[in-house]
C-alpha positions in Angstrom: -61.5 -18.7 -18.1 -60.6 -15.0 -17.5 -59.6 -15.9 -13.8 -57.6 -19.0 -14.9 -55.6 -16.1 -17.1 -54.9 -13.4 -14.8 -53.6 -15.7 -12.2 -51.2 -17.2 -15.3 -50.1 -13.1 -15.6 -49.7 -12.9 -12.4 -47.3 -15.6 -11.7 -45.3 -15.2 -14.8 -45.0 -11.2 -13.2 -44.0 -12.3 -9.9 -41.7 -14.8 -11.4 -40.5 -12.0 -13.7 -40.2 -9.7 -11.1 -38.0 -12.3 -8.9 -35.4 -13.0 -11.2 -34.6 -9.4 -11.8 -34.4 -8.8 -8.3 -32.0 -11.9 -8.0 -29.8 -10.1 -11.0 -30.2 -6.8 -9.6 -28.9 -8.2 -6.1 -25.7 -10.0 -7.8 -24.7 -7.3 -9.7 -24.7 -5.3 -6.1 -22.6 -7.8 -4.3 -20.0 -7.7 -6.6 -19.0 -4.1 -6.2 -18.3 -4.1 -2.6 -16.2 -1.3 -0.9 -12.9 -2.7 -0.5 -11.7 -2.4 3.2 -10.1 1.2 4.6 -6.8 1.3 4.6 -4.7 -0.2 7.1 -2.4 3.0 9.4 0.7 2.6 10.5 2.9 4.8 12.4 6.3 6.1 11.1 8.3 7.0 14.5 11.4 7.8 16.0 13.0 4.5 15.2 9.4 2.5 14.7 6.9 1.5 12.4 3.6 0.8 14.9 2.6 -2.0 14.3 5.5 -3.8 13.0 3.5 -6.7 11.3 0.4 -5.9 9.0 -1.9 -8.7 6.9 -4.1 -7.8 3.9 -5.7 -9.7 1.8 -5.5 -9.4 -1.6 -5.9 -5.8 -3.0 -5.6 -4.3 0.6 -3.5 -1.2 1.4 -1.8 0.6 3.6 -0.9 4.0 4.9 2.0 5.1 6.9 1.9 8.4 8.8 4.3 10.5 10.2 4.3 11.1 13.6 4.1 14.5 14.4 6.5 13.4 17.9 9.3 12.6 14.9 12.6 13.9 15.3 14.6 12.2 12.7 13.9 11.6 8.9 12.6 8.4 8.4 11.7 6.6 5.2 9.3 3.2 4.1 11.6 1.1 1.3 11.0 -2.3 0.4 13.5 -4.5 1.2 12.6 -7.9 -0.1 8.8 -8.8 -2.1 7.1 -11.4 -2.8 8.3 -13.1 -6.0 6.6 -11.7 -9.6 6.9 -8.4 -8.1 6.2 -5.8 -10.2 7.3 -2.1 -9.8 9.3 -2.8 -6.7 10.6 1.3 -7.3 6.9 2.0 -6.2 6.6 0.8 -2.4 9.0 2.4 -0.9 9.3 6.4 -0.4 11.9 9.3 -0.3 13.8 10.1 3.0 11.1 12.6 4.9 11.5 14.5 7.9 8.0 16.2 7.5 5.8 15.3 10.2 2.8 14.0 9.4 3.7 12.9 6.1 1.8 10.0 4.5 2.1 7.1 2.1 0.0 4.6 0.5 0.2 1.7 -1.3 -2.1 -1.2 -2.7 -0.6 -4.8 -2.0 -2.4 -6.9 -5.5 0.3 -9.6 -4.9 -0.5 -12.0 -2.8 3.6 -12.8 -0.3 5.5 -11.7 2.6 6.7 -7.9 1.8 10.1 -7.0 4.1 10.2 -3.3 4.5 12.9 -0.7 6.9 13.5 2.5 7.2 17.3 2.9 4.9 18.6 5.4 7.5 18.2 3.2 10.9 17.6 -0.9 8.6 18.5 -2.2 12.7 15.2 -0.6 14.2 12.6 0.2 11.8 11.7 -3.2 10.3 8.2 -4.3 9.5 6.6 -7.5 7.8 3.3 -7.2 5.6 2.0 -10.3 4.5 -0.4 -10.6 1.5 -3.0 -13.1 1.4 -5.5 -14.2 -1.2 
C-alpha cells in the first residue's frame, strides 16, 4: 500500500513539474529578441542598399558615411495606407558624418524614401511584411 501511494505521489509531482516546465517554455517563447536593425548607408548620391524588406516591427538604422561631401536627408515620400505620424519617418538635412537615424516599422506596406536634396539619385524602398 505504501509503495502504491509513493508511486502516485511521484507520478503527481512529475506531472506538476512537466506542466510547469511547459508553461515556462511558452512564456519565454513570447519574449524573443527582435532581430537587429538593418543597416543602410547614406552616402554621396545613394542609399545602400536601395531596397530593404523587413518583418512588422523590424527597424532600420541609416548611417551617414564618413566620406560624404554633401548634405543629405532621409525623407518619406509615400507610405502605406493607415500610416500615422508620417513626419517621424524623415530627418533634417545633415552633412554630419557618422550621423544616424533609427526607425521602427510597425505598419506593413511599402515605404518610398528620397533625399530631398538629391531626389532623382537617392531613392530607396522599404517593404514591411506582416
